PyMOL Python script that loads the backbone (N, CA, C, O; Angstrom):
from pymol import cmd

cmd.read_pdbstr("""\
ATOM      1  N   MET A   1     -11.347  -6.915  -1.750  1.00  0.00           N
ATOM      2  CA  MET A   1     -10.709  -7.365  -2.960  1.00  0.00           C
ATOM      3  C   MET A   1     -10.032  -6.185  -3.614  1.00  0.00           C
ATOM      4  O   MET A   1     -10.525  -5.059  -3.543  1.00  0.00           O
ATOM      5  N   GLY A   2      -8.931  -6.433  -4.236  1.00  0.00           N
ATOM      6  CA  GLY A   2      -8.210  -5.359  -4.896  1.00  0.00           C
ATOM      7  C   GLY A   2      -7.109  -5.926  -5.771  1.00  0.00           C
ATOM      8  O   GLY A   2      -6.904  -7.138  -5.842  1.00  0.00           O
ATOM      9  N   TYR A   3      -6.403  -5.017  -6.437  1.00  0.00           N
ATOM     10  CA  TYR A   3      -5.280  -5.426  -7.259  1.00  0.00           C
ATOM     11  C   TYR A   3      -4.296  -4.272  -7.387  1.00  0.00           C
ATOM     12  O   TYR A   3      -4.655  -3.104  -7.240  1.00  0.00           O
ATOM     13  N   ILE A   4      -3.054  -4.627  -7.665  1.00  0.00           N
ATOM     14  CA  ILE A   4      -1.980  -3.651  -7.809  1.00  0.00           C
ATOM     15  C   ILE A   4      -1.406  -3.786  -9.213  1.00  0.00           C
ATOM     16  O   ILE A   4      -1.176  -4.890  -9.705  1.00  0.00           O
ATOM     17  N   ILE A   5      -1.184  -2.648  -9.841  1.00  0.00           N
ATOM     18  CA  ILE A   5      -0.524  -2.606 -11.147  1.00  0.00           C
ATOM     19  C   ILE A   5       0.816  -1.910 -10.944  1.00  0.00           C
ATOM     20  O   ILE A   5       0.873  -0.768 -10.489  1.00  0.00           O
ATOM     21  N   TRP A   6       1.890  -2.611 -11.286  1.00  0.00           N
ATOM     22  CA  TRP A   6       3.219  -2.022 -11.207  1.00  0.00           C
ATOM     23  C   TRP A   6       3.686  -1.835 -12.645  1.00  0.00           C
ATOM     24  O   TRP A   6       4.007  -2.800 -13.339  1.00  0.00           O
ATOM     25  N   GLU A   7       3.717  -0.598 -13.073  1.00  0.00           N
ATOM     26  CA  GLU A   7       4.133  -0.261 -14.437  1.00  0.00           C
ATOM     27  C   GLU A   7       5.640  -0.012 -14.424  1.00  0.00           C
ATOM     28  O   GLU A   7       6.101   1.091 -14.133  1.00  0.00           O
ATOM     29  N   ALA A   8       6.388  -1.053 -14.743  1.00  0.00           N
ATOM     30  CA  ALA A   8       7.845  -1.011 -14.621  1.00  0.00           C
ATOM     31  C   ALA A   8       8.485   0.048 -15.512  1.00  0.00           C
ATOM     32  O   ALA A   8       9.378   0.767 -15.063  1.00  0.00           O
ATOM     33  N   PHE A   9       8.049   0.157 -16.755  1.00  0.00           N
ATOM     34  CA  PHE A   9       8.670   1.113 -17.666  1.00  0.00           C
ATOM     35  C   PHE A   9       8.385   2.553 -17.263  1.00  0.00           C
ATOM     36  O   PHE A   9       9.222   3.431 -17.474  1.00  0.00           O
ATOM     37  N   GLU A  10       7.216   2.804 -16.687  1.00  0.00           N
ATOM     38  CA  GLU A  10       6.852   4.149 -16.250  1.00  0.00           C
ATOM     39  C   GLU A  10       7.254   4.403 -14.797  1.00  0.00           C
ATOM     40  O   GLU A  10       7.147   5.528 -14.308  1.00  0.00           O
ATOM     41  N   ASN A  11       7.715   3.356 -14.109  1.00  0.00           N
ATOM     42  CA  ASN A  11       8.074   3.419 -12.692  1.00  0.00           C
ATOM     43  C   ASN A  11       6.928   3.996 -11.866  1.00  0.00           C
ATOM     44  O   ASN A  11       7.106   4.944 -11.102  1.00  0.00           O
ATOM     45  N   GLN A  12       5.745   3.398 -12.040  1.00  0.00           N
ATOM     46  CA  GLN A  12       4.546   3.807 -11.326  1.00  0.00           C
ATOM     47  C   GLN A  12       3.873   2.587 -10.723  1.00  0.00           C
ATOM     48  O   GLN A  12       4.015   1.465 -11.208  1.00  0.00           O
ATOM     49  N   LEU A  13       3.145   2.838  -9.664  1.00  0.00           N
ATOM     50  CA  LEU A  13       2.388   1.781  -9.016  1.00  0.00           C
ATOM     51  C   LEU A  13       0.985   2.306  -8.760  1.00  0.00           C
ATOM     52  O   LEU A  13       0.808   3.402  -8.228  1.00  0.00           O
ATOM     53  N   GLU A  14      -0.012   1.514  -9.142  1.00  0.00           N
ATOM     54  CA  GLU A  14      -1.409   1.870  -8.898  1.00  0.00           C
ATOM     55  C   GLU A  14      -2.063   0.736  -8.132  1.00  0.00           C
ATOM     56  O   GLU A  14      -1.877  -0.436  -8.462  1.00  0.00           O
ATOM     57  N   TRP A  15      -2.824   1.084  -7.117  1.00  0.00           N
ATOM     58  CA  TRP A  15      -3.482   0.106  -6.255  1.00  0.00           C
ATOM     59  C   TRP A  15      -4.969   0.405  -6.311  1.00  0.00           C
ATOM     60  O   TRP A  15      -5.396   1.526  -6.032  1.00  0.00           O
ATOM     61  N   PHE A  16      -5.752  -0.594  -6.669  1.00  0.00           N
ATOM     62  CA  PHE A  16      -7.201  -0.444  -6.761  1.00  0.00           C
ATOM     63  C   PHE A  16      -7.869  -1.380  -5.763  1.00  0.00           C
ATOM     64  O   PHE A  16      -7.442  -2.518  -5.570  1.00  0.00           O
ATOM     65  N   GLN A  17      -8.923  -0.877  -5.134  1.00  0.00           N
ATOM     66  CA  GLN A  17      -9.694  -1.678  -4.197  1.00  0.00           C
ATOM     67  C   GLN A  17     -11.163  -1.596  -4.557  1.00  0.00           C
ATOM     68  O   GLN A  17     -11.657  -0.557  -4.996  1.00  0.00           O
ATOM     69  N   LEU A  18     -11.849  -2.705  -4.363  1.00  0.00           N
ATOM     70  CA  LEU A  18     -13.282  -2.772  -4.638  1.00  0.00           C
ATOM     71  C   LEU A  18     -14.041  -2.158  -3.469  1.00  0.00           C
ATOM     72  O   LEU A  18     -14.058  -2.712  -2.370  1.00  0.00           O
ATOM     73  N   LEU A  19     -14.663  -1.018  -3.712  1.00  0.00           N
ATOM     74  CA  LEU A  19     -15.436  -0.305  -2.702  1.00  0.00           C
ATOM     75  C   LEU A  19     -16.795   0.038  -3.280  1.00  0.00           C
ATOM     76  O   LEU A  19     -16.890   0.683  -4.324  1.00  0.00           O
ATOM     77  N   ASP A  20     -17.834  -0.389  -2.608  1.00  0.00           N
ATOM     78  CA  ASP A  20     -19.204  -0.110  -3.055  1.00  0.00           C
ATOM     79  C   ASP A  20     -19.457  -0.559  -4.494  1.00  0.00           C
ATOM     80  O   ASP A  20     -20.152   0.123  -5.248  1.00  0.00           O
ATOM     81  N   GLY A  21     -18.895  -1.700  -4.871  1.00  0.00           N
ATOM     82  CA  GLY A  21     -19.149  -2.281  -6.180  1.00  0.00           C
ATOM     83  C   GLY A  21     -18.297  -1.740  -7.311  1.00  0.00           C
ATOM     84  O   GLY A  21     -18.448  -2.183  -8.449  1.00  0.00           O
ATOM     85  N   ASP A  22     -17.398  -0.787  -7.033  1.00  0.00           N
ATOM     86  CA  ASP A  22     -16.524  -0.217  -8.066  1.00  0.00           C
ATOM     87  C   ASP A  22     -15.075  -0.274  -7.603  1.00  0.00           C
ATOM     88  O   ASP A  22     -14.781  -0.140  -6.415  1.00  0.00           O
ATOM     89  N   TYR A  23     -14.176  -0.475  -8.561  1.00  0.00           N
ATOM     90  CA  TYR A  23     -12.763  -0.408  -8.231  1.00  0.00           C
ATOM     91  C   TYR A  23     -12.348   1.048  -8.192  1.00  0.00           C
ATOM     92  O   TYR A  23     -12.529   1.790  -9.158  1.00  0.00           O
ATOM     93  N   GLN A  24     -11.784   1.448  -7.055  1.00  0.00           N
ATOM     94  CA  GLN A  24     -11.346   2.822  -6.866  1.00  0.00           C
ATOM     95  C   GLN A  24      -9.866   2.819  -6.548  1.00  0.00           C
ATOM     96  O   GLN A  24      -9.368   1.964  -5.816  1.00  0.00           O
ATOM     97  N   GLN A  25      -9.169   3.802  -7.119  1.00  0.00           N
ATOM     98  CA  GLN A  25      -7.733   3.872  -6.907  1.00  0.00           C
ATOM     99  C   GLN A  25      -7.420   4.353  -5.495  1.00  0.00           C
ATOM    100  O   GLN A  25      -7.970   5.345  -5.018  1.00  0.00           O
ATOM    101  N   LEU A  26      -6.536   3.632  -4.853  1.00  0.00           N
ATOM    102  CA  LEU A  26      -6.086   3.989  -3.518  1.00  0.00           C
ATOM    103  C   LEU A  26      -4.943   4.981  -3.665  1.00  0.00           C
ATOM    104  O   LEU A  26      -4.007   4.740  -4.427  1.00  0.00           O
ATOM    105  N   MET A  27      -5.009   6.084  -2.949  1.00  0.00           N
ATOM    106  CA  MET A  27      -3.996   7.121  -3.046  1.00  0.00           C
ATOM    107  C   MET A  27      -3.086   7.072  -1.817  1.00  0.00           C
ATOM    108  O   MET A  27      -3.544   6.779  -0.713  1.00  0.00           O
ATOM    109  N   PRO A  28      -1.794   7.361  -2.014  1.00  0.00           N
ATOM    110  CA  PRO A  28      -0.886   7.386  -0.867  1.00  0.00           C
ATOM    111  C   PRO A  28      -1.158   8.595   0.021  1.00  0.00           C
ATOM    112  O   PRO A  28      -1.696   9.606  -0.431  1.00  0.00           O
ATOM    113  N   ASP A  29      -0.780   8.475   1.286  1.00  0.00           N
ATOM    114  CA  ASP A  29      -0.930   9.597   2.204  1.00  0.00           C
ATOM    115  C   ASP A  29       0.235  10.575   2.007  1.00  0.00           C
ATOM    116  O   ASP A  29       1.015  10.431   1.065  1.00  0.00           O
ATOM    117  N   ALA A  30       0.350  11.551   2.878  1.00  0.00           N
ATOM    118  CA  ALA A  30       1.390  12.584   2.753  1.00  0.00           C
ATOM    119  C   ALA A  30       2.799  11.996   2.839  1.00  0.00           C
ATOM    120  O   ALA A  30       3.752  12.588   2.332  1.00  0.00           O
ATOM    121  N   ASP A  31       2.933  10.828   3.483  1.00  0.00           N
ATOM    122  CA  ASP A  31       4.239  10.164   3.598  1.00  0.00           C
ATOM    123  C   ASP A  31       4.489   9.172   2.470  1.00  0.00           C
ATOM    124  O   ASP A  31       5.432   8.384   2.529  1.00  0.00           O
ATOM    125  N   GLU A  32       3.630   9.211   1.427  1.00  0.00           N
ATOM    126  CA  GLU A  32       3.728   8.302   0.277  1.00  0.00           C
ATOM    127  C   GLU A  32       3.509   6.850   0.677  1.00  0.00           C
ATOM    128  O   GLU A  32       4.120   5.944   0.109  1.00  0.00           O
ATOM    129  N   ILE A  33       2.643   6.633   1.649  1.00  0.00           N
ATOM    130  CA  ILE A  33       2.321   5.275   2.096  1.00  0.00           C
ATOM    131  C   ILE A  33       0.866   4.978   1.763  1.00  0.00           C
ATOM    132  O   ILE A  33      -0.023   5.781   2.043  1.00  0.00           O
ATOM    133  N   MET A  34       0.638   3.825   1.168  1.00  0.00           N
ATOM    134  CA  MET A  34      -0.725   3.371   0.890  1.00  0.00           C
ATOM    135  C   MET A  34      -1.142   2.412   1.991  1.00  0.00           C
ATOM    136  O   MET A  34      -0.363   1.556   2.411  1.00  0.00           O
ATOM    137  N   HIS A  35      -2.382   2.562   2.458  1.00  0.00           N
ATOM    138  CA  HIS A  35      -2.925   1.737   3.529  1.00  0.00           C
ATOM    139  C   HIS A  35      -4.111   0.948   2.973  1.00  0.00           C
ATOM    140  O   HIS A  35      -5.126   1.526   2.582  1.00  0.00           O
ATOM    141  N   SER A  36      -3.972  -0.357   2.943  1.00  0.00           N
ATOM    142  CA  SER A  36      -5.065  -1.192   2.469  1.00  0.00           C
ATOM    143  C   SER A  36      -6.283  -1.041   3.366  1.00  0.00           C
ATOM    144  O   SER A  36      -6.169  -1.007   4.592  1.00  0.00           O
ATOM    145  N   GLN A  37      -7.439  -0.951   2.743  1.00  0.00           N
ATOM    146  CA  GLN A  37      -8.688  -0.920   3.493  1.00  0.00           C
ATOM    147  C   GLN A  37      -9.315  -2.305   3.548  1.00  0.00           C
ATOM    148  O   GLN A  37     -10.260  -2.532   4.303  1.00  0.00           O
ATOM    149  N   VAL A  38      -8.797  -3.222   2.755  1.00  0.00           N
ATOM    150  CA  VAL A  38      -9.283  -4.598   2.742  1.00  0.00           C
ATOM    151  C   VAL A  38      -8.531  -5.442   3.768  1.00  0.00           C
ATOM    152  O   VAL A  38      -9.131  -6.259   4.467  1.00  0.00           O
ATOM    153  N   PHE A  39      -7.220  -5.241   3.855  1.00  0.00           N
ATOM    154  CA  PHE A  39      -6.368  -5.958   4.797  1.00  0.00           C
ATOM    155  C   PHE A  39      -5.769  -4.947   5.774  1.00  0.00           C
ATOM    156  O   PHE A  39      -4.682  -4.425   5.526  1.00  0.00           O
ATOM    157  N   PRO A  40      -6.455  -4.666   6.872  1.00  0.00           N
ATOM    158  CA  PRO A  40      -5.954  -3.683   7.835  1.00  0.00           C
ATOM    159  C   PRO A  40      -4.524  -4.018   8.273  1.00  0.00           C
ATOM    160  O   PRO A  40      -4.211  -5.163   8.597  1.00  0.00           O
ATOM    161  N   GLY A  41      -3.677  -3.005   8.274  1.00  0.00           N
ATOM    162  CA  GLY A  41      -2.291  -3.201   8.658  1.00  0.00           C
ATOM    163  C   GLY A  41      -1.363  -3.449   7.493  1.00  0.00           C
ATOM    164  O   GLY A  41      -0.146  -3.461   7.679  1.00  0.00           O
ATOM    165  N   LEU A  42      -1.893  -3.649   6.295  1.00  0.00           N
ATOM    166  CA  LEU A  42      -1.051  -3.812   5.117  1.00  0.00           C
ATOM    167  C   LEU A  42      -0.729  -2.425   4.579  1.00  0.00           C
ATOM    168  O   LEU A  42      -1.576  -1.763   3.978  1.00  0.00           O
ATOM    169  N   TRP A  43       0.499  -2.001   4.802  1.00  0.00           N
ATOM    170  CA  TRP A  43       0.950  -0.679   4.391  1.00  0.00           C
ATOM    171  C   TRP A  43       2.079  -0.841   3.380  1.00  0.00           C
ATOM    172  O   TRP A  43       2.911  -1.740   3.508  1.00  0.00           O
ATOM    173  N   LEU A  44       2.106   0.028   2.381  1.00  0.00           N
ATOM    174  CA  LEU A  44       3.111  -0.044   1.329  1.00  0.00           C
ATOM    175  C   LEU A  44       3.716   1.333   1.091  1.00  0.00           C
ATOM    176  O   LEU A  44       3.004   2.283   0.764  1.00  0.00           O
ATOM    177  N   ALA A  45       5.027   1.437   1.257  1.00  0.00           N
ATOM    178  CA  ALA A  45       5.764   2.679   1.001  1.00  0.00           C
ATOM    179  C   ALA A  45       6.059   2.742  -0.496  1.00  0.00           C
ATOM    180  O   ALA A  45       7.039   2.168  -0.972  1.00  0.00           O
ATOM    181  N   VAL A  46       5.213   3.435  -1.216  1.00  0.00           N
ATOM    182  CA  VAL A  46       5.249   3.431  -2.679  1.00  0.00           C
ATOM    183  C   VAL A  46       6.556   3.987  -3.232  1.00  0.00           C
ATOM    184  O   VAL A  46       7.229   3.312  -4.011  1.00  0.00           O
ATOM    185  N   GLU A  47       6.925   5.195  -2.848  1.00  0.00           N
ATOM    186  CA  GLU A  47       8.142   5.805  -3.388  1.00  0.00           C
ATOM    187  C   GLU A  47       9.370   4.978  -3.062  1.00  0.00           C
ATOM    188  O   GLU A  47      10.264   4.836  -3.897  1.00  0.00           O
ATOM    189  N   ALA A  48       9.423   4.433  -1.865  1.00  0.00           N
ATOM    190  CA  ALA A  48      10.560   3.593  -1.480  1.00  0.00           C
ATOM    191  C   ALA A  48      10.615   2.341  -2.362  1.00  0.00           C
ATOM    192  O   ALA A  48      11.695   1.938  -2.796  1.00  0.00           O
ATOM    193  N   LEU A  49       9.478   1.737  -2.624  1.00  0.00           N
ATOM    194  CA  LEU A  49       9.435   0.556  -3.482  1.00  0.00           C
ATOM    195  C   LEU A  49       9.898   0.884  -4.890  1.00  0.00           C
ATOM    196  O   LEU A  49      10.697   0.154  -5.476  1.00  0.00           O
ATOM    197  N   LEU A  50       9.392   1.987  -5.433  1.00  0.00           N
ATOM    198  CA  LEU A  50       9.744   2.375  -6.795  1.00  0.00           C
ATOM    199  C   LEU A  50      11.212   2.769  -6.933  1.00  0.00           C
ATOM    200  O   LEU A  50      11.781   2.707  -8.023  1.00  0.00           O
ATOM    201  N   ASN A  51      11.818   3.174  -5.818  1.00  0.00           N
ATOM    202  CA  ASN A  51      13.225   3.589  -5.841  1.00  0.00           C
ATOM    203  C   ASN A  51      14.157   2.539  -5.236  1.00  0.00           C
ATOM    204  O   ASN A  51      15.302   2.828  -4.888  1.00  0.00           O
ATOM    205  N   ASN A  52      13.639   1.312  -5.120  1.00  0.00           N
ATOM    206  CA  ASN A  52      14.419   0.160  -4.658  1.00  0.00           C
ATOM    207  C   ASN A  52      15.027   0.378  -3.269  1.00  0.00           C
ATOM    208  O   ASN A  52      16.146  -0.058  -3.001  1.00  0.00           O
ATOM    209  N   GLN A  53      14.290   1.046  -2.399  1.00  0.00           N
ATOM    210  CA  GLN A  53      14.714   1.261  -1.016  1.00  0.00           C
ATOM    211  C   GLN A  53      13.994   0.226  -0.142  1.00  0.00           C
ATOM    212  O   GLN A  53      13.088   0.549   0.627  1.00  0.00           O
ATOM    213  N   MET A  54      14.429  -1.013  -0.291  1.00  0.00           N
ATOM    214  CA  MET A  54      13.711  -2.121   0.317  1.00  0.00           C
ATOM    215  C   MET A  54      13.742  -2.092   1.844  1.00  0.00           C
ATOM    216  O   MET A  54      12.814  -2.588   2.483  1.00  0.00           O
ATOM    217  N   GLU A  55      14.775  -1.531   2.430  1.00  0.00           N
ATOM    218  CA  GLU A  55      14.807  -1.421   3.886  1.00  0.00           C
ATOM    219  C   GLU A  55      13.630  -0.570   4.379  1.00  0.00           C
ATOM    220  O   GLU A  55      12.986  -0.909   5.372  1.00  0.00           O
ATOM    221  N   ARG A  56      13.356   0.532   3.683  1.00  0.00           N
ATOM    222  CA  ARG A  56      12.227   1.398   4.041  1.00  0.00           C
ATOM    223  C   ARG A  56      10.902   0.671   3.806  1.00  0.00           C
ATOM    224  O   ARG A  56       9.987   0.778   4.623  1.00  0.00           O
ATOM    225  N   VAL A  57      10.791  -0.060   2.710  1.00  0.00           N
ATOM    226  CA  VAL A  57       9.568  -0.818   2.406  1.00  0.00           C
ATOM    227  C   VAL A  57       9.266  -1.796   3.542  1.00  0.00           C
ATOM    228  O   VAL A  57       8.134  -1.870   4.020  1.00  0.00           O
ATOM    229  N   LEU A  58      10.274  -2.536   3.967  1.00  0.00           N
ATOM    230  CA  LEU A  58      10.084  -3.512   5.045  1.00  0.00           C
ATOM    231  C   LEU A  58       9.788  -2.827   6.375  1.00  0.00           C
ATOM    232  O   LEU A  58       8.993  -3.329   7.169  1.00  0.00           O
ATOM    233  N   GLU A  59      10.420  -1.685   6.619  1.00  0.00           N
ATOM    234  CA  GLU A  59      10.164  -0.931   7.845  1.00  0.00           C
ATOM    235  C   GLU A  59       8.699  -0.497   7.923  1.00  0.00           C
ATOM    236  O   GLU A  59       8.060  -0.644   8.964  1.00  0.00           O
ATOM    237  N   VAL A  60       8.176   0.031   6.830  1.00  0.00           N
ATOM    238  CA  VAL A  60       6.777   0.488   6.799  1.00  0.00           C
ATOM    239  C   VAL A  60       5.827  -0.694   6.938  1.00  0.00           C
ATOM    240  O   VAL A  60       4.811  -0.595   7.626  1.00  0.00           O
ATOM    241  N   MET A  61       6.148  -1.810   6.291  1.00  0.00           N
ATOM    242  CA  MET A  61       5.298  -2.990   6.420  1.00  0.00           C
ATOM    243  C   MET A  61       5.243  -3.456   7.868  1.00  0.00           C
ATOM    244  O   MET A  61       4.183  -3.853   8.354  1.00  0.00           O
ATOM    245  N   GLN A  62       6.386  -3.411   8.564  1.00  0.00           N
ATOM    246  CA  GLN A  62       6.424  -3.843   9.962  1.00  0.00           C
ATOM    247  C   GLN A  62       5.600  -2.904  10.841  1.00  0.00           C
ATOM    248  O   GLN A  62       4.905  -3.359  11.750  1.00  0.00           O
ATOM    249  N   VAL A  63       5.671  -1.605  10.578  1.00  0.00           N
ATOM    250  CA  VAL A  63       4.862  -0.646  11.334  1.00  0.00           C
ATOM    251  C   VAL A  63       3.378  -0.957  11.135  1.00  0.00           C
ATOM    252  O   VAL A  63       2.598  -0.920  12.087  1.00  0.00           O
ATOM    253  N   GLY A  64       2.996  -1.263   9.904  1.00  0.00           N
ATOM    254  CA  GLY A  64       1.604  -1.628   9.626  1.00  0.00           C
ATOM    255  C   GLY A  64       1.178  -2.869  10.372  1.00  0.00           C
ATOM    256  O   GLY A  64       0.061  -2.938  10.885  1.00  0.00           O
ATOM    257  N   LEU A  65       2.064  -3.858  10.436  1.00  0.00           N
ATOM    258  CA  LEU A  65       1.747  -5.096  11.143  1.00  0.00           C
ATOM    259  C   LEU A  65       1.660  -4.891  12.655  1.00  0.00           C
ATOM    260  O   LEU A  65       1.041  -5.690  13.357  1.00  0.00           O
ATOM    261  N   ASN A  66       2.274  -3.834  13.150  1.00  0.00           N
ATOM    262  CA  ASN A  66       2.200  -3.506  14.574  1.00  0.00           C
ATOM    263  C   ASN A  66       1.093  -2.499  14.883  1.00  0.00           C
ATOM    264  O   ASN A  66       0.940  -2.088  16.034  1.00  0.00           O
ATOM    265  N   SER A  67       0.333  -2.104  13.889  1.00  0.00           N
ATOM    266  CA  SER A  67      -0.710  -1.095  14.062  1.00  0.00           C
ATOM    267  C   SER A  67      -1.929  -1.668  14.780  1.00  0.00           C
ATOM    268  O   SER A  67      -2.158  -2.877  14.756  1.00  0.00           O
ATOM    269  N   PRO A  68      -2.708  -0.797  15.417  1.00  0.00           N
ATOM    270  CA  PRO A  68      -3.929  -1.259  16.082  1.00  0.00           C
ATOM    271  C   PRO A  68      -4.922  -1.892  15.099  1.00  0.00           C
ATOM    272  O   PRO A  68      -5.670  -2.794  15.475  1.00  0.00           O
ATOM    273  N   GLU A  69      -4.935  -1.426  13.845  1.00  0.00           N
ATOM    274  CA  GLU A  69      -5.849  -1.991  12.849  1.00  0.00           C
ATOM    275  C   GLU A  69      -5.565  -3.478  12.629  1.00  0.00           C
ATOM    276  O   GLU A  69      -6.482  -4.296  12.555  1.00  0.00           O
ATOM    277  N   TYR A  70      -4.274  -3.810  12.528  1.00  0.00           N
ATOM    278  CA  TYR A  70      -3.891  -5.195  12.300  1.00  0.00           C
ATOM    279  C   TYR A  70      -4.138  -6.055  13.538  1.00  0.00           C
ATOM    280  O   TYR A  70      -4.571  -7.202  13.424  1.00  0.00           O
ATOM    281  N   SER A  71      -3.867  -5.509  14.704  1.00  0.00           N
ATOM    282  CA  SER A  71      -4.005  -6.299  15.922  1.00  0.00           C
ATOM    283  C   SER A  71      -5.442  -6.680  16.218  1.00  0.00           C
ATOM    284  O   SER A  71      -5.688  -7.599  17.000  1.00  0.00           O
ATOM    285  N   ARG A  72      -6.403  -5.986  15.604  1.00  0.00           N
ATOM    286  CA  ARG A  72      -7.826  -6.319  15.801  1.00  0.00           C
ATOM    287  C   ARG A  72      -8.268  -7.529  14.969  1.00  0.00           C
ATOM    288  O   ARG A  72      -9.377  -8.030  15.156  1.00  0.00           O
ATOM    289  N   LEU A  73      -7.431  -7.993  14.072  1.00  0.00           N
ATOM    290  CA  LEU A  73      -7.808  -9.127  13.222  1.00  0.00           C
ATOM    291  C   LEU A  73      -7.880 -10.420  13.986  1.00  0.00           C
ATOM    292  O   LEU A  73      -8.184 -11.463  13.408  1.00  0.00           O
TER     293      LEU A  73
END
""", "prot")
cmd.dss("prot")
cmd.show_as("cartoon", "prot")
cmd.util.cbc("prot")
cmd.orient("prot")
């Protein structure tokens, strides 16, 4: 379980996931991509999303859907 907060005026995105009974903020990796731990293969290119680079957002999502984590579902 988790939730995403998109703060439009601040141009920020925060993703929280329920881990061990507490909501913890998910941090992007070095490539600014967040990887869901609840839904394996759900990847989000944060900077691309915030900068309206939707082609990159969709590209990263497709890579996540082709990942070994997703294929195990």
